[in-house]
LUMTORSE-991553 format. One record per residue: residue number from 1; x, y, z of N, C-alpha, C in turn. Coordinates in steps of 0.02 Angstrom, whole numbers. Each point is the difference from the previous one (the first is absolute). Example, Ala and Ser with C-alpha at 12.3 -4.5 7.8 and 13.67 -1.06 7.14 Angstrom:
SITE  1  660  -284  390  -45  59  0  45  60  0
SITE  2  -18  53  -36  42  59  3  -39  55  37
***
This chain:
SITE  1  5662  -5309  -1183  22  13  -46  86  -21  18
SITE  2  18  -26  -33  65  -24  31  52  9  -40
SITE  3  53  9  30  84  42  -55  4  -19  -67
SITE  4  -16  -67  -9  20  -39  -75  -59  24  -35
SITE  5  -68  -2  33  -65  24  -40  5  97  -11
SITE  6  18  13  45  35  75  -37  51  12  -41
SITE  7  47  -21  17  58  -10  -45  -7  -1  -101
SITE  8  -55  -66  3  -16  -31  -59  -46  55  -32
SITE  9  -59  44  46  -31  36  -24  24  72  -32
SITE  10  54  11  43  51  73  -17  34  -29  -72
SITE  11  5  -60  -13  58  -10  -40  -66  -12  -94
SITE  12  -70  -7  30  -52  -7  -41  -1  67  -17
SITE  13  -10  49  49  -23  64  -27  49  55  -32
SITE  14  55  -31  24  71  42  -33  -4  -36  -83
SITE  15  9  -73  -16  -24  -16  -53  -65  30  -45
SITE  16  -43  -4  22  -66  57  -39  17  58  -10
SITE  17  40  13  46  8  77  -7  89  24  -47
SITE  18  31  -42  -20  46  3  -41  79  18  36
SITE  19  -9  -26  63  44  20  37  41  -59  40
SITE  20  -14  -50  -34  20  -82  47  68  9  26
SITE  21  56  58  -48  74  0  28  18  36  75
SITE  22  -55  22  37  18  26  52  -66  -40  48
SITE  23  -11  -80  3  8  -34  31  47  -27  57
SITE  24  57  -9  -66  56  -11  52  28  49  74
SITE  25  -5  76  -31  12  60  18  -52  -19  95
SITE  26  -65  -26  -30  -45  12  67  17  -64  43
SITE  27  24  -36  -20  18  -66  38  67  42  28
SITE  28  57  8  4  61  10  21  -42  62  32
SITE  29  -36  46  -16  -24  50  78  -45  -38  50
SITE  30  -10  -59  -16  -39  -39  43  65  -30  73
SITE  31  61  -7  -29  53  -37  32  24  25  40
SITE  32  34  -15  57  15  27  62  -34  69  25
SITE  33  26  62  4  -31  27  29  -51  51  -56
SITE  34  -68  -2  -14  -46  22  -49  18  53  -14
SITE  35  3  9  -53  4  56  -54  -60  31  11
SITE  36  -39  40  17  -69  16  2  2  53  -80
SITE  37  43  48  17  -19  59  -51  17  -19  -68
SITE  38  48  -73  -29  -11  -36  -51  -48  -18  -16
SITE  39  -37  -64  38  -45  -6  1  -83  21  5
SITE  40  -1  58  29  -21  37  -9  -15  33  -94
SITE  41  59  25  8  -10  30  -99  -6  -68  -52
SITE  42  23  -46  40  -6  -68  -55  -79  -13  -12
SITE  43  -55  -2  59  -51  -10  -11  -44  67  -5
SITE  44  20  52  14  -33  74  -4  -54  -14  -83
SITE  45  -74  1  40  -53  -27  -47  -39  -27  2
SITE  46  27  -48  44  -42  -68  7  1  17  71
SITE  47  -77  8  6  10  36  85  -38  -89  35
SITE  48  -18  -35  -23  -18  -59  22  59  -41  19
SITE  49  55  -9  -25  71  -32  1  24  40  42
SITE  50  2  80  2  30  21  56  -9  -8  83
SITE  51  -93  -3  -13  -26  -22  87  43  -59  -5
SITE  52  -21  -44  -43  41  -69  37  76  13  30
SITE  53  24  23  -48  63  -10  23  22  53  55
SITE  54  -26  54  18  6  30  70  -26  -44  60
SITE  55  -36  -46  -9  -54  -33  46  73  -92  30
SITE  56  22  7  -64  59  -70  2  73  13  16
SITE  57  14  65  -19  80  13  -11  3  80  52
SITE  58  -41  25  1  20  85  28  -46  21  32
SITE  59  -7  -37  53  -78  27  23  13  50  53
SITE  60  26  46  -5  47  64  48  2  65  -68
SITE  61  -8  -25  -55  38  37  -47  -65  61  -19
SITE  62  3  55  -19  -53  54  -3  25  -4  -93
SITE  63  -53  -17  -14  1  -15  -78  0  68  -43
SITE  64  -43  30  31  -31  88  -35  54  35  14
SITE  65  44  4  80  60  43  -20  65  -35  -50
SITE  66  -1  -53  -34  48  -21  -22  -30  8  -65
SITE  67  -53  -20  -7  -7  12  -66  13  74  -30
SITE  68  -18  69  39  3  79  8  87  3  3
SITE  69  31  -50  34  57  -15  -34  37  3  -40
SITE  70  -14  -45  -41  26  -39  -89  -21  75  -34
SITE  71  -77  18  16  -30  36  -49  57  89  11
SITE  72  19  19  48  39  45  18  77  7  -43
SITE  73  17  -97  13  85  -16  -30  -23  7  -85
SITE  74  -50  -7  -27  1  -22  -58  -8  91  -31
SITE  75  -42  38  53  2  55  -55  56  28  21
SITE  76  59  2  9  51  25  45  43  -20  -73
SITE  77  3  -83  14  30  -29  -79  -12  25  -73
SITE  78  -65  21  -14  -16  26  -48  46  95  -5
SITE  79  -13  27  47  14  74  3  86  -8  -14
SITE  80  22  -48  21  69  30  -13  10  -37  -56
SITE  81  -34  -54  -43  -7  -7  -64  -23  51  -60
SITE  82  -31  13  29  -9  83  -36  39  54  3
SITE  83  35  10  50  54  63  15  65  -41  -58
SITE  84  -6  -57  14  69  -35  -43  3  7  -93
SITE  85  -67  -10  6  -35  20  -76  -11  56  -31
SITE  86  -5  47  52  4  89  -27  81  11  13
SITE  87  46  -33  26  76  35  4  29  -39  -52
SITE  88  -27  -58  -54  34  -1  -33  -32  29  -76
SITE  89  58  37  -21  -58  40  -90  18  -44  -64
SITE  90  -32  6  -9  -31  -46  -81  66  40  -44
SITE  91  34  -66  -43  58  33  -20  -15  -44  -82
SITE  92  2  45  -43  -35  -14  -74  71  -62  -14
SITE  93  -16  -56  -40  44  -63  -34  45  49  -41
SITE  94  50  -2  -29  51  10  -20  36  -62  -36
SITE  95  -1  26  -83  28  -66  -54  84  -13  30
SITE  96  17  -64  31  83  -6  -7  36  51  -67
SITE  97  42  7  14  62  35  -47  17  -77  -71
SITE  98  -10  -55  38  25  -64  -54  -40  -73  50
SITE  99  -30  -38  -59  -43  -68  37  49  -20  48
SITE  100  -62  -18  52  41  -30  46  30  -75  29
SITE  101  36  -12  39  14  -76  -38  -56  -51  36
SITE  102  -19  -51  -8  -43  -71  -18  17  20  99
SITE  103  -49  -13  34  -13  -2  56  -9  -64  19
SITE  104  51  -41  41  -3  -59  51  -55  19  24
SITE  105  -72  -70  -4  -33  -29  27  11  -33  64
SITE  106  -6  30  71  28  -38  45  -42  -74  -7
SITE  107  41  -44  14  -21  -68  29  -25  -8  75
SITE  108  -63  -42  5  -13  -21  46  57  -49  55
SITE  109  -12  7  49  52  -68  38  13  -53  -25
SITE  110  51  -1  -33  23  -99  7  -10  17  -87
SITE  111  -24  53  -50  -7  -29  -73  84  19  -7
SITE  112  3  -37  -79  60  11  -6  54  -57  14
SITE  113  -5  -23  63  56  -43  25  -1  -51  -45
SITE  114  87  -15  -16  -9  -77  -17  -22  -45  20
SITE  115  -30  -65  -4  -14  -60  23  31  -36  18
SITE  116  48  -31  67  34  -32  -1  1  -66  30
SITE  117  -66  -15  50  -41  -54  52  -20  -32  -56
SITE  118  -9  -57  -5  -8  -59  -53  -95  13  -5
SITE  119  -28  19  -46  -54  -23  -16  -42  -52  -14
SITE  120  -65  -8  46  -18  -44  -34  -30  -24  -43
SITE  121  25  -47  -34  -35  -16  -82  -81  -39  4
SITE  122  -6  -26  -58  -72  -2  -16  5  -90  44
SITE  123  -67  -31  31  21  -71  16  -2  -27  -24
SITE  124  53  -74  -3  -24  -36  -60  -38  -37  -17
SITE  125  -38  -37  -57  -72  -26  -5  -2  -36  46
SITE  126  -49  -2  50  -25  -49  20  12  0  87
SITE  127  54  35  4  38  24  81  -65  4  21
SITE  128  27  -27  70  -59  6  68  -4  77  -11
SITE  129  12  46  -2  14  64  19  -41  32  -44
SITE  130  -6  -47  -49  -62  40  -53  -78  5  32
SITE  131  -14  -53  53  -58  4  69  2  23  20
SITE  132  -46  56  20  -17  45  43  -47  -19  46
SITE  133  45  4  95  -63  -36  44  -84  50  38
SITE  134  34  75  -64  -69  40  -4  -2  19  -60
SITE  135  -62  36  -37  -8  30  -49  -31  49  26
SITE  136  -16  55  -44  -23  54  -11  -47  -2  40
SITE  137  -49  -20  -24  -75  -10  3  3  -21  65
SITE  138  42  -60  32  -24  -2  55  30  45  69
SITE  139  34  37  -18  41  43  45  -52  70  1
SITE  140  -46  21  -53  -50  31  -12  -71  -22  21
SITE  141  -14  -56  15  -53  -46  46  24  16  82
SITE  142  68  -25  17  22  11  65  -4  93  37
SITE  143  -3  34  -41  16  80  19  -79  4  -9
SITE  144  -49  -26  -20  -58  31  -7  -3  -47  70
SITE  145  -13  -54  9  -40  -39  39  36  23  67
SITE  146  53  40  23  7  13  52  67  -23  26
SITE  147  16  27  76  46  -39  33  8  -70  -2
SITE  148  -71  -18  41  27  -68  8  3  -38  -77
SITE  149  -33  -4  -61  45  -8  -78  33  0  -5
SITE  150  35  69  19  100  -10  -10  28  -29  47
SITE  151  -42  -18  59  56  -28  34  -4  -57  -34
SITE  152  -45  -67  -25  -18  -43  -20  33  -13  -64
SITE  153  21  70  -52  46  -21  -44  59  17  10
SITE  154  17  45  60  51  -16  38  46  -69  -13
SITE  155  -32  -36  47  7  -61  22  4  -55  -37
SITE  156  -21  19  -61  9  -57  -66  52  46  -47
SITE  157  25  51  -1  61  8  -20  52  -26  23
SITE  158  -14  18  54  69  -31  57  4  -69  0
SITE  159  -43  -51  -10  -7  -68  12  -21  -33  -74
SITE  160  6  45  -40  3  -50  -65  30  -34  -45
SITE  161  59  1  60  70  -48  -35  -26  -72  18
SITE  162  -16  -19  69  -43  -68  -1  71  -44  42
SITE  163  43  42  42  52  -21  32  -17  -3  64
SITE  164  -49  61  19  -9  1  75  -52  -40  24
SITE  165  -31  -1  82  -42  -71  16  -66  76  17
SITE  166  -19  -36  -9  -87  31  14  -19  34  78
SITE  167  49  -23  48  -2  31  59  39  56  -9
SITE  168  22  11  -30  66  77  -4  -66  50  -57
SITE  169  -19  -34  -38  -48  30  -51  -53  39  49
SITE  170  -40  -51  52  -48  28  42  34  42  42
SITE  171  47  -4  35  7  53  21  24  54  -15
SITE  172  30  15  -54  12  65  -43  -62  32  4
SITE  173  -47  -33  -46  -79  7  22  -6  35  42
SITE  174  -9  -41  66  -48  25  39  40  69  20
SITE  175  56  10  17  64  56  16  -45  59  -23
SITE  176  19  13  -73  -17  41  -50  -61  30  22
SITE  177  -60  -62  18  -79  39  -10  -8  17  79
SITE  178  48  -4  24  -1  13  99  30  58  -28
SITE  179  53  22  -31  23  84  -14  -45  60  -28
SITE  180  -17  -35  -51  -77  44  -30  -42  9  39
SITE  181  -15  -38  49  -65  4  22  3  51  48
SITE  182  51  21  38  14  35  25  72  57  -6
SITE  183  -42  61  -64  31  23  -19  62  77  20
SITE  184  30  10  -18  46  43  40  27  49  -48
SITE  185  -16  64  33  9  80  -46  70  29  31
SITE  186  53  35  -17  10  -14  -69  32  -69  -16
SITE  187  -18  -17  -52  45  -53  -28  63  19  -42
SITE  188  48  -40  6  87  11  -32  6  -42  -36
SITE  189  57  6  -42  25  -22  -58  64  9  21
SITE  190  40  -34  -26  79  -21  26  31  -27  -73
SITE  191  43  39  -23  46  -17  -61  51  -2  28
SITE  192  28  -68  -16  79  -14  13  37  -23  -58
SITE  193  49  57  17  23  -19  -77  96  -47  40
SITE  194  36  -14  -74  64  -29  26  1  -44  -35
SITE  195  70  -53  -16  20  -59  -51  -31  -48  57
SITE  196  -10  -67  -42  -29  -57  62  47  -9  42
SITE  197  -4  -9  67  24  -51  35  29  83  60
SITE  198  9  66  -12  -3  28  43  -41  24  84
SITE  199  -66  -53  -10  -44  19  43  -66  9  30
SITE  200  -10  22  -90  -65  32  0  -78  -63  46
SITE  201  17  -45  0  -87  -57  19  33  17  83
SITE  202  59  -14  22  16  -1  79  -35  108  25
SITE  203  11  31  -46  -9  70  29  -61  3  9
SITE  204  -51  -28  -68  -48  4  -5  -51  -39  52
SITE  205  32  -65  24  -24  -30  41  -3  47  98
SITE  206  89  17  4  9  34  74  -74  52  -7
SITE  207  -8  32  -60  -38  67  -18  -93  -10  41
SITE  208  -2  -76  -57  -61  -8  22  -15  -35  70
SITE  209  46  -42  45  -10  -4  70  3  59  39
SITE  210  6  74  -24  16  77  31  -85  -1  -12
SITE  211  -20  -11  -59  -77  33  -5  -52  -22  15
SITE  212  17  -91  7  -62  -33  30  24  -55  32
SITE  213  -54  -20  49  27  -55  25  -37  -65  -2
SITE  214  55  -41  -14  -5  -54  -21  -10  -75  38
SITE  215  -36  -26  -12  -11  -65  55  85  -42  -49
SITE  216  23  -31  61  37  -51  -64  -22  -41  -41
SITE  217  -50  -22  -10  -27  -62  -47  -15  55  -69
SITE  218  12  62  31  -40  41  -90  78  38  -10
SITE  219  48  -31  10  59  44  -22  6  -18  -92
SITE  220  4  -63  -11  0  -16  -59  -73  21  -39
SITE  221  -54  -26  13  -56  56  -20  10  70  -37
SITE  222  20  36  83  21  87  -11  43  -2  -67
SITE  223  42  -41  3  48  32  -47  -24  -9  -63
SITE  224  -35  -70  -23  -21  4  -69  -36  67  -20
SITE  225  -58  25  61  -58  46  -5  26  76  -14
SITE  226  58  12  36  14  61  1  73  19  -33
SITE  227  35  -66  -28  73  21  -25  -6  -33  -63
SITE  228  2  43  -57  -2  -15  -55  54  -9  -48
SITE  229  41  -66  32  57  -3  -36  12  -59  -80
SITE  230  44  33  -43  -10  -23  -65  43  -67  6
SITE  231  20  -18  44  42  -51  -7  -54  -66  26
SITE  232  -55  13  45  -30  -45  16  -40  -44  -58
SITE  233  -9  25  -81  4  -12  -61  51  -38  -41
SITE  234  54  4  31  33  -33  -27  26  -92  16
SITE  235  20  -21  -48  16  -90  11  43  3  51
SITE  236  8  -60  28  58  -22  51  76  9  -59
SITE  237  -11  -32  -49  79  22  -34  6  59  -27
SITE  238  -44  46  1  20  77  -56  67  -7  17
SITE  239  33  29  -52  73  25  -10  2  59  -36
SITE  240  -57  37  0  7  59  -57  -52  -1  -51
SITE  241  -2  -42  -25  -45  -11  -50  -42  62  -11
SITE  242  -18  54  -79  -28  44  2  -61  -14  11
SITE  243  -37  -48  -54  -79  -26  12  -10  -11  76
SITE  244  7  -25  50  -15  -5  52  0  66  31
SITE  245  29  36  -2  19  59  45  -50  46  -14
SITE  246  -15  8  -74  -67  16  -32  -74  -2  24
SITE  247  9  -88  16  -69  -2  8  -7  2  74
SITE  248  50  -6  49  -3  2  58  -18  88  14
SITE  249  45  39  -14  -24  53  -13  -87  23  -4
SITE  250  -18  -2  -74  -80  -5  -5  -45  -21  38
SITE  251  35  -63  29  -58  -30  67  6  41  55
SITE  252  66  18  14  -1  59  65  -38  52  -8
SITE  253  6  35  -65  -45  54  -8  -68  -9  20
SITE  254  -33  -74  -39  -66  2  7  -20  -29  80
SITE  255  77  -19  35  -4  -6  72  -40  74  49
SITE  256  46  42  -10  -6  66  18  -58  40  -28
SITE  257  -31  -10  -45  -61  17  -20  -37  -14  48
SITE  258  -27  -77  1  -40  -51  32  -17  41  76
SITE  259  82  -5  24  2  2  67  -37  81  18
SITE  260  36  56  -34  -25  61  2  -60  16  -2
SITE  261  -49  -20  -58  -79  -27  -5  -42  -19  61
SITE  262  47  -41  23  -38  -21  64  -1  26  57
SITE  263  70  59  -13  2  25  66  56  -10  72
SITE  264  30  -40  -31  61  -37  72  41  53  -13
SITE  265  13  9  64  42  48  46  38  -18  45
SITE  266  77  -6  -28  37  37  -28  18  -44  -67
SITE  267  23  20  -64  35  -38  -60  70  24  -15
SITE  268  28  -50  11  78  17  -34  9  -26  -80
SITE  269  43  30  -41  14  -43  -62  62  0  13
SITE  270  21  -81  0  83  -14  -10  15  -21  -54
SITE  271  48  31  -20  -4  1  -79  75  63  -13
SITE  272  36  -25  -37  64  35  3  -15  74  -36
SITE  273  -40  26  -8  -31  77  -23  49  51  -1
SITE  274  49  -27  -80  65  23  14  -13  66  -43
SITE  275  -34  0  -47  -17  82  -32  -61  4  -3
SITE  276  -22  69  6  -45  33  21  -84  -1  -34
SITE  277  35  -14  -54  -77  -45  -39  -22  -66  30
SITE  278  20  -28  31  -10  -62  11  -61  6  63
SITE  279  36  43  37  -78  20  83  -23  35  -52
SITE  280  -17  30  -56  -55  46  -18  -84  -23  -2
SITE  281  12  -72  -4  -73  -51  4  -38  20  68
SITE  282  58  -13  55  -15  -26  56  -23  83  20
SITE  283  27  41  -10  4  72  31  -75  26  -14
SITE  284  -22  -19  -71  -60  33  -27  -51  -51  7
SITE  285  9  -55  9  -72  -38  47  8  16  90
SITE  286  45  17  27  -8  28  78  -39  65  -7
SITE  287  43  32  -47  -56  52  -5  -64  40  7
SITE  288  -13  -52  -75  -81  -32  5  -49  -27  53
SITE  289  54  -44  42  -40  -36  55  0  30  56
SITE  290  22  68  25  31  44  26  31  -37  69
SITE  291  73  -26  -46  54  -39  71  37  52  5
SITE  292  31  8  43  87  45  26  37  -21  -22
SITE  293  51  33  -51  40  -39  -33  68  4  59
SITE  294  50  -42  0  59  -14  43  63  -30  -62
SITE  295  43  24  -14  43  -28  -56  74  3  43
SITE  296  6  -48  23  61  -14  25  70  -35  -46
SITE  297  37  34  28  78  -5  -70  27  -73  48
SITE  298  58  -5  -63  50  -60  38  43  2  46
SITE  299  6  72  10  43  15  49  -19  12  51
SITE  300  -74  -10  29  -23  3  65  -16  -62  36
SITE  301  16  -51  -73  -13  -80  3  54  -15  30
SITE  302  78  14  -42  43  -66  19  63  76  -42
SITE  303  41  2  68  66  32  -38  47  -19  -59
SITE  304  -7  -63  -28  38  -28  -43  -45  5  -62
SITE  305  -62  28  1  -23  -10  -51  8  -15  -71
SITE  306  48  50  -9  36  8  -75  78  -53  9
SITE  307  22  -27  40  75  -30  -16  -19  -75  -23
SITE  308  2  -5  -54  16  -85  -41  10  -67  34
SITE  309  66  30  5  6  -69  39  -26  -21  70
SITE  310  -38  46  42  -27  -25  46  -60  -42  -33
SITE  311  -39  53  -33  -85  -38  -33  28  -71  -38
SITE  312  50  -1  -8  25  -73  -54  -16  -40  59
SITE  313  44  30  55  3  -71  46  -54  -6  61
SITE  314  -47  29  -21  -67  7  27  -30  -74  -27
SITE  315  19  18  -99  -42  -50  -18  36  -77  -3
SITE  316  50  12  26  44  -61  -15  -49  -83  8
SITE  317  -39  -20  69  -43  -50  27  -76  28  -30
SITE  318  -8  49  -56  -81  8  9  2  -47  -61
SITE  319  -61  -20  -2  -19  -45  -58  -47  50  -53
SITE  320  -17  26  9  -19  69  -32  48  48  -12
SITE  321  45  -5  -31  57  26  -19  33  55  -45
SITE  322  3  54  -9  5  34  -39  43  13  -19
SITE  323  27  -4  -64  81  -8  -11  33  75  12
SITE  324  53  6  -9  61  59  36  -29  33  -76
SITE  325  7  -5  -52  -2  26  -55  -76  63  7
SITE  326  -53  -44  21  -55  39  14  0  38  51
SITE  327  20  -20  62  13  65  48  42  46  -22
SITE  328  55  -3  -25  38  50  -40  -50  45  -31
SITE  329  -27  -31  -33  -46  51  -58  -68  27  55
SITE  330  -13  -21  50  -33  22  22  23  66  45
SITE  331  54  -3  31  39  53  44  5  67  -70
SITE  332  34  -21  -47  13  29  -62  -71  57  -17
SITE  333  -37  -29  4  -79  22  -19  -47  31  56
SITE  334  58  3  64  -52  23  33  -14  66  0
SITE  335  -69  45  20  -19  59  -35  -5  50  63
SITE  336  34  33  52  -41  36  62  -28  56  -15
SITE  337  -45  14  55  -58  48  -9  53  60  24
SITE  338  -43  56  -82  44  56  36  -13  31  68
SITE  339  48  42  -2  -7  15  81  -38  73  15
SITE  340  -15  23  -54  -37  51  21  -65  5  -25
SITE  341  -23  -60  -17  -69  9  -2  -26  -67  16
SITE  342  -63  2  22  -65  -40  41  12  -68  -31
SITE  343  1  -59  46  18  -57  -36  -57  -16  -54
SITE  344  -74  -2  17  -40  -49  -30  3  61  -67
SITE  345  6  70  12  8  27  -76  42  -13  -30
SITE  346  66  -19  10  49  -13  -51  -26  -73  -33
SITE  347  -23  -53  47  -21  -52  -33  -44  14  -45
SITE  348  -69  35  23  -38  -1  -60  3  50  -71
SITE  349  74  54  11  1  10  -70  83  -44  -31
SITE  350  4  -61  30  39  -50  -34  -20  -23  -66
SITE  351  51  5  -49  -44  -59  -66  -8  -61  2
SITE  352  -28  -24  1  -6  -65  -10  -37  -27  -76
SITE  353  28  39  -51  18  -14  -59  31  -68  -21
SITE  354  -47  -60  -39  58  -65  10  -16  -54  62
SITE  355  -28  16  52  -19  -41  31  -56  -41  -6
SITE  356  16  -59  42  -74  -46  11  -45  6  54
SITE  357  -51  41  12  -23  -1  96  -61  -30  -50
SITE  358  -22  -13  61  -73  -63  5  -30  59  13
SITE  359  20  33  75  -47  74  31  9  60  -44
SITE  360  -64  24  -11  1  61  -50  -27  54  54
***
């Protein structure tokens, strides 16, 4: 059994047992130095999968002693919990001498904040943005059809605008099919944050070159296959129009879905991602499909990421120009990740009330 077939079997078994959330932890356990203890803990009770795991990933491991160690650790933890429960004496509740003040309900991260970024309005009747390159049924059929069908729909989405040559379309299709035919694990998702112009695309291309060995003739096809940039779906005369931006973001979410369902590695989300809830659909998708998530903050990309005059100067000669007012609003609305929380946990808890996402 190949490594990809084994991981598919593990994912299917965990889904069957209602523990699919553990699949991401299992993939992480296989990355770098194999964490035998964690892998055995997740696969415990599935002896057929444990045998394949040992044969492929840990031939020198003593699974019997590992199981015994896990059992002893769990027994110790249970004893400690029981002692802690006994130390806490039950106290009968006493009514307060006066009615307590109304408790304020804790709001999710990002809830209740005033929205000052432009919100995309409904598209004008008959506007070309009303016509999607792909609909939900096409995407569902692509996912059902497997990696090759996902690649076919991905190419259709990328080149549905009719401006590119057939040569480039064929090159992207050929490259993406080559990537998915040789799956790699663990797969990685990079979510890049920051205002337009700080160098997110350059960062993604440099990291991609480190992770994959590319022929010079493959660089353009590789960029379109791995780097999901919303700007690829904006027209050449884009000047910050809200309806164009929303359509581009929706297409980019579809693109990320198809890329990750196909098994492309690595995948980069090249969007502003200023507020935590904007990253939420990508994080949930990555966890469902077993991708390891990296969130790249703006200051990791550019030292002047929040310098408005500098950002405006970068757009002076850019055809797809972002107005200064939009850039200023973006900087003002940037939402940092909580320092004390794990990044993906903070993103999962972020409120997306009123947000329009294609991914769910």
